[in-house]
C-alpha positions in Angstrom: 111.5 123.4 80.3 107.8 123.4 81.0 105.1 121.3 79.3 102.3 123.7 78.6 99.7 120.8 78.6 100.2 120.0 82.3 100.3 122.1 85.5 103.6 122.8 87.3 103.3 120.0 89.9 102.7 117.4 87.2 105.5 118.8 85.1 107.9 118.6 88.1 106.9 114.9 88.5 107.6 114.2 84.9 111.0 115.9 85.1 111.9 114.0 88.2 110.9 110.7 86.6 113.1 111.6 83.6 116.0 112.5 85.9 115.7 109.2 87.8 115.6 107.3 84.5 118.8 109.1 83.4 120.6 108.3 86.6 119.6 104.6 86.5 120.7 104.4 82.9 124.1 105.9 83.7 124.5 103.6 86.7 123.8 100.6 84.4 126.2 101.8 81.7 129.4 101.6 83.7 131.1 100.9 80.4 130.6 104.5 79.4 133.4 106.5 80.8 133.0 110.0 82.1 135.6 111.3 79.7 133.5 109.9 76.8 130.4 111.6 78.1 132.3 114.9 78.5 133.8 114.6 75.0 130.5 113.7 73.3 127.8 115.4 75.4 129.6 118.1 77.4 128.6 116.7 80.7 129.3 113.6 82.8 128.2 112.0 86.0 130.2 114.5 88.1 128.5 117.4 86.4 125.1 115.8 87.1 126.1 115.3 90.8 127.2 119.0 90.9 123.9 120.1 89.5 122.1 118.0 92.1 124.2 119.5 94.9 123.5 123.0 93.5 119.8 122.3 93.4 119.9 121.1 97.0 121.7 124.2 98.1 119.1 126.4 96.3 116.5 124.7 98.5 118.6 125.4 101.6 119.9 121.8 102.0 123.6 121.3 102.7 125.0 118.5 100.5 128.7 117.8 100.0 130.2 116.8 96.7 130.9 113.3 97.9 127.3 112.9 99.1 126.0 114.2 95.8 128.3 111.9 93.8 127.1 108.9 95.8 123.5 109.7 95.0 124.3 109.8 91.3 126.8 106.9 91.2 124.9 104.7 93.5 128.0 104.1 95.6 131.0 106.2 96.9 132.8 107.8 94.0 136.2 106.3 94.9 134.5 102.8 94.8 133.0 103.5 91.4 136.4 104.7 90.1 138.2 101.5 91.4 135.5 99.2 89.8 134.8 100.9 86.5 137.1 103.8 85.6 139.6 103.0 83.0 142.8 105.0 82.2 142.1 107.6 79.6 143.5 107.0 76.2 145.7 109.6 74.5 142.8 110.1 72.0 140.3 110.8 74.8 142.7 113.2 76.5 143.4 115.0 73.2 139.6 115.4 72.6 139.1 116.7 76.1 141.8 119.3 75.6 140.1 120.4 72.4 136.7 120.8 74.0 137.7 121.8 77.5 136.4 125.3 77.1 132.9 123.9 76.6 132.9 122.2 80.1 
């Protein structure tokens, strides 16, 4: 995903800025449940934290899943769950079952 009009260093800065904006947006939209993100977009905050951890590992940096999730959620995952996660509706669970192979 490279912008041919800029050099690699500038492109990485643009991608990093877009990533930070996405994370801030997801932190602000606590009303959007992960199951809804998975059902509609095929990824959620946990996926994003896993991709972050995998990128860190590719750079030789050890990062646990809880540490990566805290970076994405802006707080420990268990705390976010207690504050914002709602029980999944039967409709959400059914949709997740239909699309599970995509995740």
